[in-house]
C-alpha positions in Angstrom: 145.8 147.6 315.7 142.3 146.6 314.6 139.4 147.4 316.9 137.2 144.7 315.4 136.0 142.1 317.8 136.1 138.6 316.3 133.5 135.9 317.0 135.9 134.0 319.3 136.6 137.1 321.3 132.8 137.6 321.8 132.2 134.0 322.8 134.8 134.3 325.5 133.5 137.7 326.6 129.9 136.4 326.7 131.0 133.3 328.7 132.8 135.6 331.2 129.7 137.7 331.6 127.5 134.7 332.1 129.8 133.3 334.7 130.1 136.4 336.8 127.0 138.3 337.9 129.1 141.3 338.8 130.4 141.6 335.3 127.1 142.9 334.0 125.5 144.1 337.2 123.3 147.2 336.7 125.0 150.5 337.5 123.6 152.8 340.2 121.8 154.7 337.5 120.3 153.1 334.4 121.6 154.1 331.0 118.4 156.0 330.3 118.6 157.9 333.6 122.2 158.9 332.7 121.1 160.2 329.3 118.0 161.9 330.7 120.1 163.8 333.2 122.1 165.3 330.4 119.2 166.9 328.6 119.2 170.7 328.6 122.7 170.8 330.1 125.0 173.4 328.5 127.3 172.0 325.8 130.6 172.5 327.7 129.3 171.1 331.0 127.6 168.2 329.2 130.9 167.2 327.5 132.7 167.4 330.8 130.1 165.2 332.5 130.3 162.6 329.7 134.1 162.5 329.7 134.2 162.2 333.5 131.6 159.5 333.4 133.4 157.6 330.7 136.6 157.6 332.7 134.8 156.3 335.8 132.9 153.5 334.1 136.1 152.3 332.4 136.2 149.4 330.0 135.4 149.7 326.3 132.4 151.0 324.4 131.1 148.4 322.0 129.5 149.2 318.6 127.4 146.5 316.8 127.0 147.5 313.2 126.2 146.4 309.7 128.7 148.9 308.3 131.5 147.6 306.2 134.4 146.5 308.4 137.0 148.9 307.0 134.7 151.9 307.4 133.5 150.9 310.8 137.0 150.4 312.0 137.9 153.9 310.6 135.1 155.5 312.7 136.3 153.7 315.8 139.9 154.8 315.3 138.9 158.4 314.7 136.7 158.3 317.9 139.6 156.8 319.9 141.8 159.6 318.7 139.3 162.1 320.1 138.8 160.1 323.3 142.0 158.0 323.8 140.9 156.9 327.3 137.9 154.9 325.8 138.8 151.4 324.5 136.2 151.4 321.8 135.5 148.2 319.9 133.3 147.2 317.0 131.5 144.0 316.0 130.5 143.9 312.4 128.0 141.5 310.8 125.2 141.4 308.3 122.1 143.4 309.4 120.2 140.3 310.5 123.2 138.9 312.4 123.6 142.2 314.2 119.9 142.2 315.4 120.0 138.5 316.2 123.1 138.7 318.3 121.7 141.7 320.2 118.5 139.8 321.0 120.1 136.5 321.8 122.5 138.0 324.3 119.7 140.0 325.9 117.7 136.8 326.4 120.7 135.4 328.3 121.0 138.5 330.5 124.2 139.5 328.7 124.5 143.1 327.6 127.7 143.8 325.6 126.6 146.3 323.0 126.4 150.0 323.8 125.5 151.4 320.3 123.7 149.4 317.6 123.1 150.0 313.9 121.1 147.7 311.8 118.3 148.2 309.2 114.8 149.7 309.7 113.0 146.3 309.1 114.9 144.8 312.0 114.2 147.5 314.5 110.6 146.5 315.4 111.6 143.3 317.2 114.2 145.3 319.2 111.5 147.8 320.2 109.1 145.0 321.2 111.6 143.6 323.5 112.3 147.0 325.0 116.0 146.8 324.1 116.5 150.3 322.7 117.0 153.2 325.0 115.9 156.8 324.6 118.8 159.2 324.1 118.2 162.8 323.0 121.5 163.8 321.5 121.5 167.6 321.1 122.6 167.2 317.5 119.2 165.8 316.6 117.7 169.2 316.8 119.5 170.2 313.6 118.4 167.2 311.6 115.3 167.0 309.4 112.3 165.1 310.6 112.8 162.1 308.3 116.2 161.5 309.8 115.0 160.7 313.3 112.5 158.9 315.4 111.8 158.7 319.1 114.4 155.9 319.6 116.7 156.2 316.6 118.7 158.7 314.4 119.7 158.0 310.9 123.4 158.5 310.1 122.8 158.6 306.4 120.4 157.7 303.6 121.0 155.3 300.7 119.3 155.4 297.3 118.9 152.3 295.2 119.0 152.8 291.5 119.2 150.9 288.2 122.8 150.0 287.2 124.0 149.2 283.7 127.2 148.3 281.9 127.9 151.1 279.3 129.9 148.6 277.2 126.8 146.6 276.7 124.0 149.2 276.6 124.0 152.9 275.8 122.6 155.3 278.4 119.7 156.4 276.2 118.7 152.7 275.9 119.0 151.8 279.6 115.7 151.2 281.5 114.6 154.3 283.3 111.3 153.2 284.9 110.2 150.1 286.7 107.9 149.3 283.8 110.8 149.5 281.4 112.3 146.4 283.2 109.3 144.4 281.8 110.3 145.1 278.2 110.9 141.9 276.2 114.5 143.0 275.4 115.4 142.7 279.1 114.2 139.2 279.6 117.0 137.2 281.4 119.2 140.3 281.2 118.5 141.9 284.7 120.6 140.9 287.7 118.6 141.0 290.9 119.8 140.6 294.5 117.8 138.0 296.3 117.7 140.2 299.5 115.8 143.0 297.8 113.2 143.3 300.5 113.4 147.0 300.6 112.4 147.3 296.9 109.5 145.0 297.4 108.4 147.0 300.5 108.7 150.3 298.6 106.5 149.1 295.7 104.1 147.5 298.2 103.6 150.8 300.1 103.7 153.1 297.1 101.5 151.1 294.7 99.4 149.0 297.0 99.5 145.3 297.3 97.5 144.2 294.3 99.5 146.3 291.8 102.8 145.5 293.4 102.2 141.8 293.3 101.0 141.8 289.7 104.1 143.8 288.7 106.6 141.7 290.6 105.1 138.5 289.2 105.9 139.8 285.7 109.3 141.0 286.9 110.2 137.6 288.3 110.2 136.2 284.7 112.8 138.8 283.6 115.5 138.6 286.3 118.6 136.6 287.1 118.6 136.1 290.8 122.0 136.4 292.5 123.1 136.9 296.1 124.6 140.2 297.3 124.4 143.7 295.9 128.2 144.0 295.6 128.2 140.7 293.8 125.7 141.7 291.2 127.7 144.9 290.5 130.8 142.8 289.8 128.8 140.3 287.6 127.3 143.2 285.6 130.7 144.8 285.1 132.1 141.4 284.0 129.4 141.1 281.4 127.1 138.4 282.8 124.1 140.8 282.2 123.8 144.4 281.1 121.5 145.6 283.8 121.2 145.3 287.6 118.2 146.2 289.7 119.2 147.7 292.1 122.6 149.1 293.1 123.9 151.8 295.3 124.8 155.0 293.3 127.7 156.0 295.7 129.3 152.6 295.0 128.8 153.0 291.3 130.3 156.5 291.3 133.3 155.3 293.2 133.9 152.6 290.6 133.2 154.9 287.7 135.9 157.3 289.0 138.3 154.3 288.8 137.3 153.7 285.2 135.1 150.7 285.8 132.4 149.8 283.2 129.4 150.9 285.2 126.8 153.6 285.1 123.3 154.1 286.6 120.0 155.8 286.2 117.5 156.9 288.9 114.1 155.2 288.2 110.7 156.8 288.5 110.4 155.4 292.1 113.6 155.5 294.0 113.8 153.1 297.0 115.5 155.1 299.8 116.8 153.7 303.1 117.5 155.3 306.4 120.3 153.9 308.5 119.1 154.0 312.1 121.6 154.4 314.9 120.3 153.2 318.3 121.4 153.0 321.9 121.2 149.8 324.0 118.8 150.4 326.8 121.1 148.3 329.0 124.3 149.9 327.8 127.2 149.0 330.1 129.0 152.2 329.2 126.3 154.9 328.8 128.7 157.9 329.0 131.0 156.4 326.4 128.1 155.3 324.3 126.7 158.9 324.3 130.0 160.3 323.2 130.3 157.8 320.3 126.7 158.4 319.2 127.3 162.1 319.2 130.6 161.6 317.3 128.9 159.8 314.5 126.3 162.6 314.2 128.8 165.4 314.6 130.2 167.3 311.6 133.4 165.3 311.9 131.6 161.9 311.9 129.2 163.0 309.2 132.0 164.2 307.0 133.7 160.9 307.3 130.6 159.2 305.9 130.2 161.8 303.2 133.8 161.2 302.1 132.8 157.6 301.3 130.3 159.0 298.8 127.3 158.8 301.0 124.4 161.2 301.4 124.5 162.0 305.2 121.7 163.2 307.4 123.4 166.5 308.3 121.9 168.9 305.8 125.0 171.1 305.9 127.2 168.5 304.4 127.0 167.9 300.7 127.6 164.5 299.0 131.1 164.5 297.3 129.6 163.2 294.0 127.5 165.8 292.0 125.1 163.1 290.8 124.3 162.0 294.3 123.7 165.7 295.1 121.2 165.8 292.3 119.4 162.8 293.9 119.2 164.7 297.1 117.0 167.3 295.4 114.3 164.6 295.0 113.9 164.2 298.8 110.4 165.0 299.9 108.9 164.4 296.4 106.8 161.4 295.2 109.8 160.1 293.3 111.5 159.2 296.5 110.0 156.4 298.6 111.7 156.5 302.1 111.4 153.2 303.8 110.6 154.2 307.3 110.6 152.3 310.6 106.8 152.7 310.6 106.6 151.1 307.2 108.8 148.2 308.4 106.5 147.6 311.4 103.4 147.5 309.3 104.5 145.9 306.0 107.6 143.9 306.7 106.0 140.4 307.1 103.8 140.9 304.0 106.6 142.2 301.9 108.8 139.3 302.9 106.1 136.9 301.9 105.8 138.6 298.5 109.5 138.5 298.0 109.8 134.8 298.9 106.7 133.6 297.1 106.2 135.9 294.1 109.8 137.0 293.2 112.0 134.2 294.5 109.3 131.6 294.1 110.1 129.9 297.4 107.0 128.1 298.7 
């Protein structure tokens, strides 16, 4: 049975919460107090306290996420197998919808979500509203510095690379740098996702505003703007255009293994994303939430993500695709631009304006 909560279910649940003050009354201890009390507790005792607390608080842990629905439901089912007494549920939406839902419910005094995953650019508003709680999972100690912040932990990284259709262009002729995209031969031949804010932000930070704007103004004359990264992959494979900037290499590798007409090259500046996992400061099920958070960061949870072709935060777990493993070697070098939460806080508004006005020409 699916553990995905539909919109209608959430409307009914929200209405019930609004109509009954006791439905979302604050527990004796706040979620952050519960998590704070677990710090420095030995592993076995900690697990026992979390399990006992989860059984006492009852109900279902709720995960808000931008992860694909099939993958998200797979994580939930694996978690429920490990902790069958927790009725874990997931609500999946686009990144902006996840953040907006979380904020809108909080304004109404309704707190449904326990664990939330969206994108770095959408975290600052959640921080400003004090909606994200501090939870120091013991697993965080084993993760590299770039995989965590005070209020978040990245489950995995995603690279964005140039895709091409090998039936239309040979590998040696495919664009390999951002400047290559400006060559006359690629005019009107590059599929570009209209939501490519992360690329704009990366160029803005790495090159400075003046150079980035000048470049993007030229690039805007070369591209075919479409909606959705999965969509531009399908269009490229169907032959609408030979090149796509940008795509996810793990997706390309999965399709390549199936014999699809797709390949990719890593450009000279590789936009790299972190996927921040956060805890709701007003989590209704803080013990269950901690168990789920730890599960996603555990070797078991990280291996599940890695099996999808992703490059996970756990340094002990290798990507399943050798070419993704090669990309990992660039981490920490100037070729990788990691879009951090700090970058999002500082440059998001300006980057969005550049995307809208310079690239998409929306004024």
